[in-house]
Predicted model as a PDB file, atoms N, CA, C, CB and O in Angstrom, pLDDT in the B-factor column:
MODEL        1                                                                  
ATOM      1  N   ALA A   1      70.057  43.489 -55.166  1.00 84.00           N  
ATOM      2  CA  ALA A   1      71.207  42.645 -54.896  1.00 84.00           C  
ATOM      3  C   ALA A   1      70.973  41.949 -53.565  1.00 84.00           C  
ATOM      4  CB  ALA A   1      72.532  43.471 -54.881  1.00 84.00           C  
ATOM      5  O   ALA A   1      70.709  42.613 -52.563  1.00 84.00           O  
ATOM      6  N   TRP A   2      71.064  40.613 -53.535  1.00 86.00           N  
ATOM      7  CA  TRP A   2      70.941  39.838 -52.303  1.00 86.00           C  
ATOM      8  C   TRP A   2      72.274  39.838 -51.592  1.00 86.00           C  
ATOM      9  CB  TRP A   2      70.472  38.390 -52.590  1.00 86.00           C  
ATOM     10  O   TRP A   2      73.311  39.607 -52.213  1.00 86.00           O  
ATOM     11  N   LYS A   3      72.259  40.091 -50.307  1.00 91.00           N  
ATOM     12  CA  LYS A   3      73.484  40.109 -49.509  1.00 91.00           C  
ATOM     13  C   LYS A   3      73.235  39.455 -48.165  1.00 91.00           C  
ATOM     14  CB  LYS A   3      73.997  41.546 -49.317  1.00 91.00           C  
ATOM     15  O   LYS A   3      72.095  39.329 -47.718  1.00 91.00           O  
ATOM     16  N   GLY A   4      74.327  39.037 -47.525  1.00 90.00           N  
ATOM     17  CA  GLY A   4      74.264  38.501 -46.168  1.00 90.00           C  
ATOM     18  C   GLY A   4      74.424  39.652 -45.182  1.00 90.00           C  
ATOM     19  O   GLY A   4      73.741  40.670 -45.294  1.00 90.00           O  
ATOM     20  N   ASN A   5      75.313  39.494 -44.233  1.00 91.00           N  
ATOM     21  CA  ASN A   5      75.554  40.547 -43.251  1.00 91.00           C  
ATOM     22  C   ASN A   5      75.922  41.849 -43.946  1.00 91.00           C  
ATOM     23  CB  ASN A   5      76.663  40.134 -42.273  1.00 91.00           C  
ATOM     24  O   ASN A   5      76.624  41.849 -44.957  1.00 91.00           O  
ATOM     25  N   ARG A   6      75.446  42.949 -43.398  1.00 93.00           N  
ATOM     26  CA  ARG A   6      75.705  44.253 -44.007  1.00 93.00           C  
ATOM     27  C   ARG A   6      77.131  44.695 -43.724  1.00 93.00           C  
ATOM     28  CB  ARG A   6      74.709  45.303 -43.489  1.00 93.00           C  
ATOM     29  O   ARG A   6      77.653  44.493 -42.628  1.00 93.00           O  
ATOM     30  N   ASP A   7      77.757  45.305 -44.734  1.00 93.00           N  
ATOM     31  CA  ASP A   7      79.126  45.799 -44.643  1.00 93.00           C  
ATOM     32  C   ASP A   7      79.143  47.205 -45.242  1.00 93.00           C  
ATOM     33  CB  ASP A   7      80.142  44.839 -45.384  1.00 93.00           C  
ATOM     34  O   ASP A   7      78.822  47.383 -46.417  1.00 93.00           O  
ATOM     35  N   ALA A   8      79.512  48.189 -44.451  1.00 93.00           N  
ATOM     36  CA  ALA A   8      79.456  49.590 -44.884  1.00 93.00           C  
ATOM     37  C   ALA A   8      80.303  49.857 -46.120  1.00 93.00           C  
ATOM     38  CB  ALA A   8      79.907  50.497 -43.761  1.00 93.00           C  
ATOM     39  O   ALA A   8      79.863  50.569 -47.022  1.00 93.00           O  
ATOM     40  N   ALA A   9      81.517  49.296 -46.181  1.00 93.00           N  
ATOM     41  CA  ALA A   9      82.393  49.527 -47.339  1.00 93.00           C  
ATOM     42  C   ALA A   9      81.804  48.901 -48.599  1.00 93.00           C  
ATOM     43  CB  ALA A   9      83.800  48.956 -47.075  1.00 93.00           C  
ATOM     44  O   ALA A   9      81.840  49.508 -49.669  1.00 93.00           O  
ATOM     45  N   GLU A  10      81.267  47.697 -48.479  1.00 92.00           N  
ATOM     46  CA  GLU A  10      80.666  47.036 -49.638  1.00 92.00           C  
ATOM     47  C   GLU A  10      79.429  47.793 -50.113  1.00 92.00           C  
ATOM     48  CB  GLU A  10      80.299  45.583 -49.299  1.00 92.00           C  
ATOM     49  O   GLU A  10      79.199  47.916 -51.316  1.00 92.00           O  
ATOM     50  N   GLU A  11      78.644  48.294 -49.184  1.00 93.00           N  
ATOM     51  CA  GLU A  11      77.465  49.061 -49.565  1.00 93.00           C  
ATOM     52  C   GLU A  11      77.857  50.370 -50.250  1.00 93.00           C  
ATOM     53  CB  GLU A  11      76.598  49.346 -48.336  1.00 93.00           C  
ATOM     54  O   GLU A  11      77.199  50.786 -51.204  1.00 93.00           O  
ATOM     55  N   ALA A  12      78.917  51.022 -49.778  1.00 93.00           N  
ATOM     56  CA  ALA A  12      79.387  52.256 -50.412  1.00 93.00           C  
ATOM     57  C   ALA A  12      79.873  51.978 -51.835  1.00 93.00           C  
ATOM     58  CB  ALA A  12      80.518  52.898 -49.576  1.00 93.00           C  
ATOM     59  O   ALA A  12      79.608  52.762 -52.746  1.00 93.00           O  
ATOM     60  N   ASP A  13      80.586  50.861 -52.028  1.00 93.00           N  
ATOM     61  CA  ASP A  13      81.033  50.487 -53.374  1.00 93.00           C  
ATOM     62  C   ASP A  13      79.831  50.199 -54.279  1.00 93.00           C  
ATOM     63  CB  ASP A  13      81.965  49.252 -53.312  1.00 93.00           C  
ATOM     64  O   ASP A  13      79.830  50.576 -55.451  1.00 93.00           O  
ATOM     65  N   GLY A  14      78.826  49.543 -53.742  1.00 92.00           N  
ATOM     66  CA  GLY A  14      77.613  49.257 -54.517  1.00 92.00           C  
ATOM     67  C   GLY A  14      76.891  50.523 -54.925  1.00 92.00           C  
ATOM     68  O   GLY A  14      76.403  50.634 -56.050  1.00 92.00           O  
ATOM     69  N   GLU A  15      76.823  51.471 -54.016  1.00 93.00           N  
ATOM     70  CA  GLU A  15      76.175  52.740 -54.345  1.00 93.00           C  
ATOM     71  C   GLU A  15      76.978  53.522 -55.377  1.00 93.00           C  
ATOM     72  CB  GLU A  15      75.986  53.582 -53.084  1.00 93.00           C  
ATOM     73  O   GLU A  15      76.398  54.196 -56.229  1.00 93.00           O  
ATOM     74  N   ALA A  16      78.310  53.441 -55.312  1.00 94.00           N  
ATOM     75  CA  ALA A  16      79.157  54.105 -56.316  1.00 94.00           C  
ATOM     76  C   ALA A  16      78.949  53.466 -57.687  1.00 94.00           C  
ATOM     77  CB  ALA A  16      80.654  54.030 -55.911  1.00 94.00           C  
ATOM     78  O   ALA A  16      78.849  54.170 -58.692  1.00 94.00           O  
ATOM     79  N   ALA A  17      78.885  52.152 -57.729  1.00 94.00           N  
ATOM     80  CA  ALA A  17      78.648  51.456 -58.999  1.00 94.00           C  
ATOM     81  C   ALA A  17      77.262  51.784 -59.536  1.00 94.00           C  
ATOM     82  CB  ALA A  17      78.801  49.932 -58.822  1.00 94.00           C  
ATOM     83  O   ALA A  17      77.090  51.981 -60.739  1.00 94.00           O  
ATOM     84  N   ALA A  18      76.282  51.842 -58.657  1.00 94.00           N  
ATOM     85  CA  ALA A  18      74.929  52.186 -59.085  1.00 94.00           C  
ATOM     86  C   ALA A  18      74.895  53.597 -59.676  1.00 94.00           C  
ATOM     87  CB  ALA A  18      73.944  52.076 -57.902  1.00 94.00           C  
ATOM     88  O   ALA A  18      74.305  53.814 -60.734  1.00 94.00           O  
ATOM     89  N   ALA A  19      75.523  54.547 -58.999  1.00 94.00           N  
ATOM     90  CA  ALA A  19      75.544  55.929 -59.493  1.00 94.00           C  
ATOM     91  C   ALA A  19      76.233  56.020 -60.849  1.00 94.00           C  
ATOM     92  CB  ALA A  19      76.249  56.847 -58.487  1.00 94.00           C  
ATOM     93  O   ALA A  19      75.798  56.773 -61.720  1.00 94.00           O  
ATOM     94  N   ALA A  20      77.305  55.256 -61.028  1.00 94.00           N  
ATOM     95  CA  ALA A  20      78.046  55.286 -62.295  1.00 94.00           C  
ATOM     96  C   ALA A  20      77.224  54.725 -63.449  1.00 94.00           C  
ATOM     97  CB  ALA A  20      79.345  54.501 -62.163  1.00 94.00           C  
ATOM     98  O   ALA A  20      77.469  55.069 -64.605  1.00 94.00           O  
ATOM     99  N   THR A  21      76.262  53.875 -63.152  1.00 95.00           N  
ATOM    100  CA  THR A  21      75.466  53.256 -64.208  1.00 95.00           C  
ATOM    101  C   THR A  21      74.049  53.807 -64.295  1.00 95.00           C  
ATOM    102  CB  THR A  21      75.410  51.775 -63.995  1.00 95.00           C  
ATOM    103  O   THR A  21      73.212  53.259 -65.012  1.00 95.00           O  
ATOM    104  N   GLY A  22      73.774  54.901 -63.559  1.00 96.00           N  
ATOM    105  CA  GLY A  22      72.487  55.573 -63.683  1.00 96.00           C  
ATOM    106  C   GLY A  22      71.417  55.102 -62.712  1.00 96.00           C  
ATOM    107  O   GLY A  22      70.230  55.316 -62.955  1.00 96.00           O  
ATOM    108  N   MET A  23      71.813  54.470 -61.622  1.00 96.00           N  
ATOM    109  CA  MET A  23      70.833  54.008 -60.648  1.00 96.00           C  
ATOM    110  C   MET A  23      70.999  54.759 -59.332  1.00 96.00           C  
ATOM    111  CB  MET A  23      70.966  52.494 -60.422  1.00 96.00           C  
ATOM    112  O   MET A  23      72.039  55.363 -59.071  1.00 96.00           O  
ATOM    113  N   GLU A  24      69.958  54.710 -58.513  1.00 95.00           N  
ATOM    114  CA  GLU A  24      69.999  55.303 -57.184  1.00 95.00           C  
ATOM    115  C   GLU A  24      69.476  54.284 -56.186  1.00 95.00           C  
ATOM    116  CB  GLU A  24      69.171  56.621 -57.124  1.00 95.00           C  
ATOM    117  O   GLU A  24      68.557  53.528 -56.501  1.00 95.00           O  
ATOM    118  N   PRO A  25      70.051  54.252 -54.974  1.00 93.00           N  
ATOM    119  CA  PRO A  25      69.547  53.323 -53.966  1.00 93.00           C  
ATOM    120  C   PRO A  25      68.127  53.697 -53.556  1.00 93.00           C  
ATOM    121  CB  PRO A  25      70.470  53.307 -52.737  1.00 93.00           C  
ATOM    122  O   PRO A  25      67.816  54.873 -53.366  1.00 93.00           O  
ATOM    123  N   LEU A  26      67.283  52.704 -53.423  1.00 95.00           N  
ATOM    124  CA  LEU A  26      65.900  52.935 -53.018  1.00 95.00           C  
ATOM    125  C   LEU A  26      65.729  52.598 -51.541  1.00 95.00           C  
ATOM    126  CB  LEU A  26      64.928  52.098 -53.882  1.00 95.00           C  
ATOM    127  O   LEU A  26      65.293  53.438 -50.754  1.00 95.00           O  
ATOM    128  N   ARG A  27      66.073  51.366 -51.168  1.00 96.00           N  
ATOM    129  CA  ARG A  27      66.012  50.961 -49.764  1.00 96.00           C  
ATOM    130  C   ARG A  27      66.658  49.592 -49.602  1.00 96.00           C  
ATOM    131  CB  ARG A  27      64.546  50.936 -49.255  1.00 96.00           C  
ATOM    132  O   ARG A  27      66.934  48.900 -50.581  1.00 96.00           O  
ATOM    133  N   VAL A  28      66.894  49.216 -48.353  1.00 95.00           N  
ATOM    134  CA  VAL A  28      67.422  47.902 -48.002  1.00 95.00           C  
ATOM    135  C   VAL A  28      66.349  47.207 -47.178  1.00 95.00           C  
ATOM    136  CB  VAL A  28      68.792  48.005 -47.213  1.00 95.00           C  
ATOM    137  O   VAL A  28      65.866  47.748 -46.183  1.00 95.00           O  
ATOM    138  N   VAL A  29      65.979  45.995 -47.605  1.00 94.00           N  
ATOM    139  CA  VAL A  29      64.917  45.244 -46.948  1.00 94.00           C  
ATOM    140  C   VAL A  29      65.511  43.993 -46.323  1.00 94.00           C  
ATOM    141  CB  VAL A  29      63.788  44.881 -47.948  1.00 94.00           C  
ATOM    142  O   VAL A  29      66.209  43.233 -46.994  1.00 94.00           O  
ATOM    143  N   GLU A  30      65.239  43.774 -45.043  1.00 92.00           N  
ATOM    144  CA  GLU A  30      65.658  42.525 -44.408  1.00 92.00           C  
ATOM    145  C   GLU A  30      64.662  41.449 -44.810  1.00 92.00           C  
ATOM    146  CB  GLU A  30      65.742  42.667 -42.842  1.00 92.00           C  
ATOM    147  O   GLU A  30      63.451  41.644 -44.700  1.00 92.00           O  
ATOM    148  N   VAL A  31      65.169  40.315 -45.277  1.00 91.00           N  
ATOM    149  CA  VAL A  31      64.308  39.223 -45.732  1.00 91.00           C  
ATOM    150  C   VAL A  31      64.709  37.920 -45.053  1.00 91.00           C  
ATOM    151  CB  VAL A  31      64.380  39.072 -47.266  1.00 91.00           C  
ATOM    152  O   VAL A  31      65.834  37.775 -44.574  1.00 91.00           O  
ATOM    153  N   GLN A  32      63.789  36.991 -45.018  1.00 88.00           N  
ATOM    154  CA  GLN A  32      64.063  35.659 -44.491  1.00 88.00           C  
ATOM    155  C   GLN A  32      63.485  34.664 -45.499  1.00 88.00           C  
ATOM    156  CB  GLN A  32      63.443  35.456 -43.038  1.00 88.00           C  
ATOM    157  O   GLN A  32      62.321  34.278 -45.392  1.00 88.00           O  
ATOM    158  N   PRO A  33      64.307  34.243 -46.493  1.00 84.00           N  
ATOM    159  CA  PRO A  33      63.791  33.384 -47.562  1.00 84.00           C  
ATOM    160  C   PRO A  33      63.296  32.024 -47.078  1.00 84.00           C  
ATOM    161  CB  PRO A  33      64.854  33.178 -48.592  1.00 84.00           C  
ATOM    162  O   PRO A  33      62.420  31.434 -47.709  1.00 84.00           O  
ATOM    163  N   TRP A  34      63.838  31.516 -45.973  1.00 84.00           N  
ATOM    164  CA  TRP A  34      63.353  30.291 -45.353  1.00 84.00           C  
ATOM    165  C   TRP A  34      63.682  30.365 -43.865  1.00 84.00           C  
ATOM    166  CB  TRP A  34      63.990  29.015 -46.020  1.00 84.00           C  
ATOM    167  O   TRP A  34      64.563  31.131 -43.474  1.00 84.00           O  
ATOM    168  N   PRO A  35      62.999  29.594 -43.029  1.00 86.00           N  
ATOM    169  CA  PRO A  35      63.088  29.779 -41.570  1.00 86.00           C  
ATOM    170  C   PRO A  35      64.493  29.713 -40.969  1.00 86.00           C  
ATOM    171  CB  PRO A  35      62.256  28.756 -40.910  1.00 86.00           C  
ATOM    172  O   PRO A  35      64.788  30.471 -40.045  1.00 86.00           O  
ATOM    173  N   GLU A  36      65.355  28.848 -41.452  1.00 86.00           N  
ATOM    174  CA  GLU A  36      66.671  28.702 -40.821  1.00 86.00           C  
ATOM    175  C   GLU A  36      67.716  29.717 -41.286  1.00 86.00           C  
ATOM    176  CB  GLU A  36      67.188  27.328 -41.078  1.00 86.00           C  
ATOM    177  O   GLU A  36      68.884  29.616 -40.909  1.00 86.00           O  
ATOM    178  N   VAL A  37      67.313  30.683 -42.091  1.00 84.00           N  
ATOM    179  CA  VAL A  37      68.247  31.688 -42.618  1.00 84.00           C  
ATOM    180  C   VAL A  37      68.082  32.992 -41.850  1.00 84.00           C  
ATOM    181  CB  VAL A  37      68.018  31.920 -44.139  1.00 84.00           C  
ATOM    182  O   VAL A  37      66.964  33.438 -41.588  1.00 84.00           O  
ATOM    183  N   ASP A  38      69.216  33.599 -41.494  1.00 83.00           N  
ATOM    184  CA  ASP A  38      69.166  34.922 -40.886  1.00 83.00           C  
ATOM    185  C   ASP A  38      70.183  35.819 -41.577  1.00 83.00           C  
ATOM    186  CB  ASP A  38      69.438  34.848 -39.356  1.00 83.00           C  
ATOM    187  O   ASP A  38      71.018  35.341 -42.345  1.00 83.00           O  
ATOM    188  N   ALA A  39      70.116  37.100 -41.309  1.00 88.00           N  
ATOM    189  CA  ALA A  39      71.040  38.089 -41.878  1.00 88.00           C  
ATOM    190  C   ALA A  39      71.049  38.057 -43.406  1.00 88.00           C  
ATOM    191  CB  ALA A  39      72.452  37.849 -41.353  1.00 88.00           C  
ATOM    192  O   ALA A  39      72.102  37.899 -44.024  1.00 88.00           O  
ATOM    193  N   ARG A  40      69.882  38.206 -44.002  1.00 93.00           N  
ATOM    194  CA  ARG A  40      69.773  38.323 -45.462  1.00 93.00           C  
ATOM    195  C   ARG A  40      69.088  39.647 -45.770  1.00 93.00           C  
ATOM    196  CB  ARG A  40      68.977  37.109 -46.087  1.00 93.00           C  
ATOM    197  O   ARG A  40      68.066  39.994 -45.178  1.00 93.00           O  
ATOM    198  N   PHE A  41      69.673  40.370 -46.706  1.00 94.00           N  
ATOM    199  CA  PHE A  41      69.159  41.688 -47.051  1.00 94.00           C  
ATOM    200  C   PHE A  41      69.046  41.808 -48.564  1.00 94.00           C  
ATOM    201  CB  PHE A  41      70.064  42.802 -46.479  1.00 94.00           C  
ATOM    202  O   PHE A  41      69.877  41.294 -49.312  1.00 94.00           O  
ATOM    203  N   LEU A  42      68.015  42.489 -48.985  1.00 94.00           N  
ATOM    204  CA  LEU A  42      67.801  42.768 -50.399  1.00 94.00           C  
ATOM    205  C   LEU A  42      67.991  44.266 -50.594  1.00 94.00           C  
ATOM    206  CB  LEU A  42      66.374  42.298 -50.879  1.00 94.00           C  
ATOM    207  O   LEU A  42      67.245  45.076 -50.045  1.00 94.00           O  
ATOM    208  N   HIS A  43      69.001  44.623 -51.384  1.00 94.00           N  
ATOM    209  CA  HIS A  43      69.299  46.030 -51.671  1.00 94.00           C  
ATOM    210  C   HIS A  43      68.573  46.390 -52.962  1.00 94.00           C  
ATOM    211  CB  HIS A  43      70.860  46.289 -51.793  1.00 94.00           C  
ATOM    212  O   HIS A  43      68.846  45.822 -54.020  1.00 94.00           O  
ATOM    213  N   LEU A  44      67.657  47.328 -52.865  1.00 95.00           N  
ATOM    214  CA  LEU A  44      66.844  47.730 -54.017  1.00 95.00           C  
ATOM    215  C   LEU A  44      67.343  49.053 -54.581  1.00 95.00           C  
ATOM    216  CB  LEU A  44      65.356  47.846 -53.623  1.00 95.00           C  
ATOM    217  O   LEU A  44      67.624  49.997 -53.843  1.00 95.00           O  
ATOM    218  N   PHE A  45      67.446  49.100 -55.894  1.00 96.00           N  
ATOM    219  CA  PHE A  45      67.870  50.297 -56.606  1.00 96.00           C  
ATOM    220  C   PHE A  45      66.830  50.627 -57.664  1.00 96.00           C  
ATOM    221  CB  PHE A  45      69.275  50.105 -57.246  1.00 96.00           C  
ATOM    222  O   PHE A  45      66.099  49.749 -58.123  1.00 96.00           O  
ATOM    223  N   VAL A  46      66.767  51.890 -58.048  1.00 97.00           N  
ATOM    224  CA  VAL A  46      65.853  52.336 -59.091  1.00 97.00           C  
ATOM    225  C   VAL A  46      66.671  52.987 -60.204  1.00 97.00           C  
ATOM    226  CB  VAL A  46      64.785  53.327 -58.521  1.00 97.00           C  
ATOM    227  O   VAL A  46      67.653  53.682 -59.942  1.00 97.00           O  
ATOM    228  N   LYS A  47      66.257  52.756 -61.439  1.00 97.00           N  
ATOM    229  CA  LYS A  47      66.926  53.360 -62.590  1.00 97.00           C  
ATOM    230  C   LYS A  47      66.526  54.829 -62.641  1.00 97.00           C  
ATOM    231  CB  LYS A  47      66.556  52.621 -63.931  1.00 97.00           C  
ATOM    232  O   LYS A  47      65.350  55.145 -62.820  1.00 97.00           O  
ATOM    233  N   ALA A  48      67.500  55.733 -62.484  1.00 97.00           N  
ATOM    234  CA  ALA A  48      67.213  57.163 -62.392  1.00 97.00           C  
ATOM    235  C   ALA A  48      67.655  57.945 -63.622  1.00 97.00           C  
ATOM    236  CB  ALA A  48      67.880  57.733 -61.176  1.00 97.00           C  
ATOM    237  O   ALA A  48      67.072  58.978 -63.952  1.00 97.00           O  
ATOM    238  N   ARG A  49      68.682  57.451 -64.296  1.00 97.00           N  
ATOM    239  CA  ARG A  49      69.240  58.134 -65.470  1.00 97.00           C  
ATOM    240  C   ARG A  49      69.637  57.092 -66.512  1.00 97.00           C  
ATOM    241  CB  ARG A  49      70.469  59.019 -65.076  1.00 97.00           C  
ATOM    242  O   ARG A  49      69.749  55.909 -66.194  1.00 97.00           O  
ATOM    243  N   PRO A  50      69.847  57.517 -67.730  1.00 97.00           N  
ATOM    244  CA  PRO A  50      70.337  56.572 -68.739  1.00 97.00           C  
ATOM    245  C   PRO A  50      71.732  56.051 -68.376  1.00 97.00           C  
ATOM    246  CB  PRO A  50      70.368  57.241 -70.128  1.00 97.00           C  
ATOM    247  O   PRO A  50      72.526  56.752 -67.749  1.00 97.00           O  
ATOM    248  N   THR A  51      72.006  54.845 -68.768  1.00 96.00           N  
ATOM    249  CA  THR A  51      73.324  54.262 -68.553  1.00 96.00           C  
ATOM    250  C   THR A  51      74.315  54.925 -69.507  1.00 96.00           C  
ATOM    251  CB  THR A  51      73.295  52.714 -68.760  1.00 96.00           C  
ATOM    252  O   THR A  51      74.033  55.035 -70.700  1.00 96.00           O  
ATOM    253  N   PRO A  52      75.471  55.368 -69.009  1.00 95.00           N  
ATOM    254  CA  PRO A  52      76.463  55.994 -69.891  1.00 95.00           C  
ATOM    255  C   PRO A  52      76.916  55.018 -70.989  1.00 95.00           C  
ATOM    256  CB  PRO A  52      77.684  56.474 -69.070  1.00 95.00           C  
ATOM    257  O   PRO A  52      76.874  53.803 -70.796  1.00 95.00           O  
ATOM    258  N   PRO A  53      77.337  55.541 -72.113  1.00 95.00           N  
ATOM    259  CA  PRO A  53      77.749  54.677 -73.226  1.00 95.00           C  
ATOM    260  C   PRO A  53      78.990  53.831 -72.928  1.00 95.00           C  
ATOM    261  CB  PRO A  53      78.012  55.520 -74.441  1.00 95.00           C  
ATOM    262  O   PRO A  53      79.298  52.910 -73.686  1.00 95.00           O  
ATOM    263  N   THR A  54      79.697  54.122 -71.853  1.00 92.00           N  
ATOM    264  CA  THR A  54      80.874  53.322 -71.494  1.00 92.00           C  
ATOM    265  C   THR A  54      80.501  51.995 -70.835  1.00 92.00           C  
ATOM    266  CB  THR A  54      81.774  54.115 -70.563  1.00 92.00           C  
ATOM    267  O   THR A  54      81.377  51.183 -70.537  1.00 92.00           O  
ATOM    268  N   TYR A  55      79.207  51.772 -70.607  1.00 92.00           N  
ATOM    269  CA  TYR A  55      78.723  50.513 -70.020  1.00 92.00           C  
ATOM    270  C   TYR A  55      77.785  49.835 -70.994  1.00 92.00           C  
ATOM    271  CB  TYR A  55      78.009  50.761 -68.663  1.00 92.00           C  
ATOM    272  O   TYR A  55      77.071  50.533 -71.715  1.00 92.00           O  
ATOM    273  N   PRO A  56      77.745  48.532 -71.058  1.00 92.00           N  
ATOM    274  CA  PRO A  56      78.555  47.601 -70.291  1.00 92.00           C  
ATOM    275  C   PRO A  56      80.011  47.626 -70.750  1.00 92.00           C  
ATOM    276  CB  PRO A  56      77.991  46.190 -70.409  1.00 92.00           C  
ATOM    277  O   PRO A  56      80.329  48.012 -71.875  1.00 92.00           O  
ATOM    278  N   ARG A  57      80.873  47.203 -69.842  1.00 92.00           N  
ATOM    279  CA  ARG A  57      82.302  47.175 -70.153  1.00 92.00           C  
ATOM    280  C   ARG A  57      82.687  45.852 -70.801  1.00 92.00           C  
ATOM    281  CB  ARG A  57      83.134  47.405 -68.885  1.00 92.00           C  
ATOM    282  O   ARG A  57      81.932  44.880 -70.765  1.00 92.00           O  
ATOM    283  N   ARG A  58      83.873  45.835 -71.393  1.00 93.00           N  
ATOM    284  CA  ARG A  58      84.386  44.611 -72.019  1.00 93.00           C  
ATOM    285  C   ARG A  58      84.546  43.515 -70.968  1.00 93.00           C  
ATOM    286  CB  ARG A  58      85.741  44.882 -72.730  1.00 93.00           C  
ATOM    287  O   ARG A  58      84.719  43.817 -69.787  1.00 93.00           O  
ATOM    288  N   PRO A  59      84.490  42.255 -71.379  1.00 94.00           N  
ATOM    289  CA  PRO A  59      84.697  41.166 -70.425  1.00 94.00           C  
ATOM    290  C   PRO A  59      86.038  41.322 -69.691  1.00 94.00           C  
ATOM    291  CB  PRO A  59      84.643  39.806 -71.151  1.00 94.00           C  
ATOM    292  O   PRO A  59      87.063  41.620 -70.303  1.00 94.00           O  
ATOM    293  N   GLY A  60      86.009  41.118 -68.392  1.00 93.00           N  
ATOM    294  CA  GLY A  60      87.220  41.190 -67.583  1.00 93.00           C  
ATOM    295  C   GLY A  60      87.505  42.559 -66.995  1.00 93.00           C  
ATOM    296  O   GLY A  60      88.280  42.662 -66.045  1.00 93.00           O  
ATOM    297  N   MET A  61      86.904  43.613 -67.530  1.00 92.00           N  
ATOM    298  CA  MET A  61      87.205  44.968 -67.051  1.00 92.00           C  
ATOM    299  C   MET A  61      86.668  45.207 -65.635  1.00 92.00           C  
ATOM    300  CB  MET A  61      86.617  46.006 -68.010  1.00 92.00           C  
ATOM    301  O   MET A  61      87.297  45.924 -64.857  1.00 92.00           O  
ATOM    302  N   ALA A  62      85.549  44.636 -65.299  1.00 90.00           N  
ATOM    303  CA  ALA A  62      85.003  44.836 -63.951  1.00 90.00           C  
ATOM    304  C   ALA A  62      85.952  44.257 -62.909  1.00 90.00           C  
ATOM    305  CB  ALA A  62      83.604  44.185 -63.823  1.00 90.00           C  
ATOM    306  O   ALA A  62      86.107  44.824 -61.827  1.00 90.00           O  
ATOM    307  N   ARG A  63      86.579  43.144 -63.224  1.00 91.00           N  
ATOM    308  CA  ARG A  63      87.525  42.546 -62.284  1.00 91.00           C  
ATOM    309  C   ARG A  63      88.815  43.368 -62.226  1.00 91.00           C  
ATOM    310  CB  ARG A  63      87.837  41.088 -62.685  1.00 91.00           C  
ATOM    311  O   ARG A  63      89.386  43.548 -61.150  1.00 91.00           O  
ATOM    312  N   LYS A  64      89.276  43.869 -63.381  1.00 94.00           N  
ATOM    313  CA  LYS A  64      90.514  44.652 -63.433  1.00 94.00           C  
ATOM    314  C   LYS A  64      90.348  46.018 -62.785  1.00 94.00           C  
ATOM    315  CB  LYS A  64      90.968  44.820 -64.875  1.00 94.00           C  
ATOM    316  O   LYS A  64      91.214  46.460 -62.030  1.00 94.00           O  
ATOM    317  N   ARG A  65      89.243  46.683 -63.076  1.00 92.00           N  
ATOM    318  CA  ARG A  65      88.992  48.042 -62.589  1.00 92.00           C  
ATOM    319  C   ARG A  65      87.597  48.159 -62.003  1.00 92.00           C  
ATOM    320  CB  ARG A  65      89.173  49.061 -63.717  1.00 92.00           C  
ATOM    321  O   ARG A  65      86.717  48.757 -62.622  1.00 92.00           O  
ATOM    322  N   PRO A  66      87.378  47.594 -60.810  1.00 91.00           N  
ATOM    323  CA  PRO A  66      86.053  47.686 -60.205  1.00 91.00           C  
ATOM    324  C   PRO A  66      85.717  49.130 -59.840  1.00 91.00           C  
ATOM    325  CB  PRO A  66      85.971  46.795 -58.961  1.00 91.00           C  
ATOM    326  O   PRO A  66      86.602  49.945 -59.577  1.00 91.00           O  
ATOM    327  N   ILE A  67      84.441  49.420 -59.832  1.00 90.00           N  
ATOM    328  CA  ILE A  67      83.989  50.746 -59.425  1.00 90.00           C  
ATOM    329  C   ILE A  67      83.977  50.761 -57.908  1.00 90.00           C  
ATOM    330  CB  ILE A  67      82.571  51.094 -60.021  1.00 90.00           C  
ATOM    331  O   ILE A  67      83.301  49.942 -57.286  1.00 90.00           O  
ATOM    332  N   ARG A  68      84.706  51.672 -57.312  1.00 89.00           N  
ATOM    333  CA  ARG A  68      84.830  51.757 -55.848  1.00 89.00           C  
ATOM    334  C   ARG A  68      84.357  53.124 -55.364  1.00 89.00           C  
ATOM    335  CB  ARG A  68      86.299  51.504 -55.399  1.00 89.00           C  
ATOM    336  O   ARG A  68      84.405  54.112 -56.097  1.00 89.00           O  
ATOM    337  N   ALA A  69      83.906  53.154 -54.131  1.00 87.00           N  
ATOM    338  CA  ALA A  69      83.490  54.421 -53.519  1.00 87.00           C  
ATOM    339  C   ALA A  69      84.691  55.314 -53.266  1.00 87.00           C  
ATOM    340  CB  ALA A  69      82.736  54.169 -52.206  1.00 87.00           C  
ATOM    341  O   ALA A  69      84.594  56.534 -53.394  1.00 87.00           O  
ATOM    342  N   THR A  70      85.838  54.711 -52.905  1.00 74.00           N  
ATOM    343  CA  THR A  70      87.061  55.470 -52.673  1.00 74.00           C  
ATOM    344  C   THR A  70      88.180  54.854 -53.476  1.00 74.00           C  
ATOM    345  CB  THR A  70      87.422  55.510 -51.173  1.00 74.00           C  
ATOM    346  O   THR A  70      88.210  53.642 -53.689  1.00 74.00           O  
ATOM    347  N   ALA A  71      89.085  55.673 -53.915  1.00 54.00           N  
ATOM    348  CA  ALA A  71      90.200  55.172 -54.734  1.00 54.00           C  
ATOM    349  C   ALA A  71      91.334  54.663 -53.898  1.00 54.00           C  
ATOM    350  CB  ALA A  71      90.706  56.247 -55.651  1.00 54.00           C  
ATOM    351  O   ALA A  71      92.344  54.210 -54.438  1.00 54.00           O  
TER     352      ALA A  71                                                      
ENDMDL                                                                          
END                                                                             
């Protein structure tokens, strides 16, 4: 996942979503796709387990009920 400035809450939500779908965080790499860009990060995940049968969800469900690190 490409991201700009790092945000702890957003990263925690991403890790929760990854865990729910069978992935694990691998590492975060700082990248500079072109010279005038700063604060770009590539979050790498690895597929660790099968995806549960409840995924993918129906259209609109991710917006209605996003996977969050905290409720």
